[in-house]
N, C-alpha and C positions, 0 to 999 in steps of 0.2 A: 317594791320601790324600783325595781330592774327588771322586764323581760328578761325572758330564758329561752333562749333556739337550742333547738334538740339538732346534733348532729348526726352523720351516716351511722355512726357505733352507738347511737343512743346516750353518750355524755350529751350536758346539756352545759350552755356558755350563755353568762349574761349579755345583752344586746348593746349594753354602753359599760364598755372599761376604760380605764386611764394607759394613756403611752406617755413613756420615759424618754424618750430621744431627747437629747441636747442638755439633760437633767445631770447631775452629776455628783458624786461624795455626797457632804451633808445633804444639800439641797433636795437630793433623789431622797435621800432618805426619810426626812421631813417631806416630805412633799407625798412619797407613796404610803406613809405612817397617818398622813392627814386626808386625803381619798379615802384609806378603808374605814375608818371613824366617821368621815361623811354618807357612808352607805356605799360606795362602790367595794366591789368583789372580783374585777377580773382588773387585773396587772399584767401591762405588753412592756416586755424588755426585750434585751439580744446583745449575741455577746458583741456584736460591731458596737453597740451603744457606751461598752467599757463603764458599764455601772449596773452590774448585776449583783454584784458584793452591797453595794448601798441599796440596791431594791431590796435583798433578802432582810437587811436588819431591818428595813422598814416595817417588811412584814411582819416581823417580829418585835417588830416598840408599838406594832399597833393594837398587840394581843387577842387580837382576831383570829380563831381557829385556823390553821392550815388547809384544812376539808372546807371551808367554805368557802374560798377563795381560789379563783381559776388562775393558772399562772402562764403566759405564754412567755417563749424565749426562743433565740434562730440561731440558727449556726451561721458562720464569718463565710464571706467568700474566702477567703484568701486562708481559712482555714479548710473548705471545700477540695483550694487545689492542690493544696498538701498532702490527699489522701487521707485512705482508711482509719488510721490510729490516729490519727493529727483529731480528725471529726468523732474518734471514739476520747480521745480524750479532752479533748475538747467540752464531750457534753458533760462527760465529769467532772468537769470542772464547774461546769454550769450548775451543777447539783450540789456544787461542793461552796460554793460562791452563793448563789440562793438560800444556802443553807433550807435544803429540801430533801424529801427522800423520793420525792417524784417533780415530775414538768406535766403541768396538764395536758400546753398543746408546744409542740416541738415541730418547728417553721426552718426551711431552704428558705433563708433570704432574699437570694434572688437566683436563677435557675444557670450556675455557670454553665459554663458551653464544656462538655465531656466530663461532667463533674457531678452529675446529681442521679445517675447510681446507685454510684458507692457511695453519696452520700448516704442516699434514700434508704439502701439496703443497711447501712451502719446505724441508720435511726429504727429501724423495724426490728432490730436487736435488741434497742430499748427499752419498747414496748413488750417485748415476750419476758424482759429479766424484770419485768414491771414498775420500771425507772421512769415509763413515759406511758402518759395514757393513751394519748392523739397523736397524729400526722397532720400537716399539713406544709403550704407551700405559701409563697408570698413573691410574686411578681411573673402568673404564669403566664403567661398567652397560649391559644390556643391548643399551636401544637406539643410547645412543653408540657402541656398538659395528658394530649396523646401520648407523645415519648414515653411519660412515664407511668401512664398506666399500663402500658405493655408488659413492663415487669414487675411494677407493686405489688407484693403480696398486701399489702394491707392500703386502701384505699387512702387517700390525702380526707381529712373533715372541712380541709377550710384554703378556702385562696385567698389570700391579705392584696388587696390590689390599691393602687391611686383611685381615689371616690370623691370625686365636689362638684355642687353645679355647672361647672364650665368640662369636665372630664367626667361625664355619666357612667360611661361603659357596659352603656345597656346591651349590646351584643357578647359581650365579653361576661357580664354575670347571666347571662341569658345558660351562656353555655354550660358553665358553673354549674347553676342549677338542674340542666337535663341532666347530669352528672350525677347530682347531690351532693354536690358540694354547700357548701354555704361560703358567701363572699361576703369579705369584713374589709370596711373602708378604712383606708389609710387617710391622712394629708385632709381631710374633709371640708379644712378652711383656704386649700389650697397654702403653698408655700413661697419664699421667694418673691420671685414681682409680681405674684398674680394677690391679688384684692380680691380674693369670691366675695367676704362679707361687704365689702363696700360698692356692689354690681348696686345701680338703680331698684332692678327687681325685686333684691332681696332686702332693702331699705323702705322698701315702699310695703311690702309686706309685711315687714316686721314691728311695722305705725298698725298695720291694720289688724293683726292679732295680738298689740300690744306689748311683746315680746321684743328682744335681741334677734340681729340677725342670724348672729351664731345657733341663736335658738332654733331658727326656720330652718337654717339647713341642714342643725341633726335631725329635724322633725321628719325633713325628706327624707334622709337616709334611712331612719326606721321605719317611715310607711310605705319604703323598697324593701323591707323585711330582710333589711343589711346587718350587720355589726357593727360598731364602731369603738373607736379608739382614742378622741379629742385628749388634746397634750395634758399633761399632771399637774394644772396650775390649781393651786387652792383658793384663788378668787376666782373661778369659775362651778368648781363644783358644784354648788344650789342652782345653778343657771341649768348646769348642761341636765340634772337632774329631772329637771323641771318641765322635760322637753316630756315627759310620761303624760302629761297632762291635758296637754290641748291635742288638737289634730288640726291637718289642714285639706282643704278641699280639694277633692279633684280637678276643680282649674289651677288652684293653684298649685299642684305636686305639676301639673301639664307645664305648667308655666314656671318654674325651675327647670325641670329637665330640658325644657326647650330653649335655655339657653346654653346647652353645650355645645363647646366648638372642638370637642378631639383634645383639649388644652392640657400638658401637663407642665405640673407645676417646675419644675426642669426638664434641661432637655438630658442630661444625663442619667433621670429615672425612668427610661426605655427600654425595658426589658429587652429590647431588639438590636441595641446600641450600646445598652451597656457597657462602659470601660474595661473588658477584662484585663 
């Protein structure tokens, strides 16, 4: 039902998962349960989403064995600024809230200036303790990765970055791949004022393939070999899983990539100017 992508530490991650940003309390719990019952096995959350406890309960309520689920969370920016002890406590708290003995993938959410090294080294401690299985980053550009790799004992397996047809990230993706780091696309449909799926090219391709524009976008991402985590919305679960059942032509893949404008969905989502 879901393609698996091999990471540089020989672990495997489902290529399509569900993201839980903006989901809270009972809605988060119920949506995660329904996602797992629908067949998804990759759940993405973060300390900053303030929903880890609800997500953990959704996993339990689903009845799906923990070992069948790939669970990701991220260290929050405010915690990174507070130093190593705060990061340690936050990870232990994430384990407690998620009601799990281990986290499959722990990410640094943003490259907070002067805080990455301390955070990464604490994260490495949790891998050594068996409480975290893989480490990664989110929203890192080339120079952020170069700096990290100068001291990291454990190589990041994933860089989770904004990718959609108006923000194709070709250069960043190529650089990550040269390092053996997989790329995970967040915000595949854009956010805020950006209407990706309403673009005439995507609407035209949706008609051509008898699919939705959202499916066309997700299929474009998959055929680029990327991992993605569209929002955890029950009314789209079946639709999102159906992207495994068709392919886009090389010509249509190029047409979608040609839409790139290096346009971020929010001016505050730029790793170079993120409001530290």
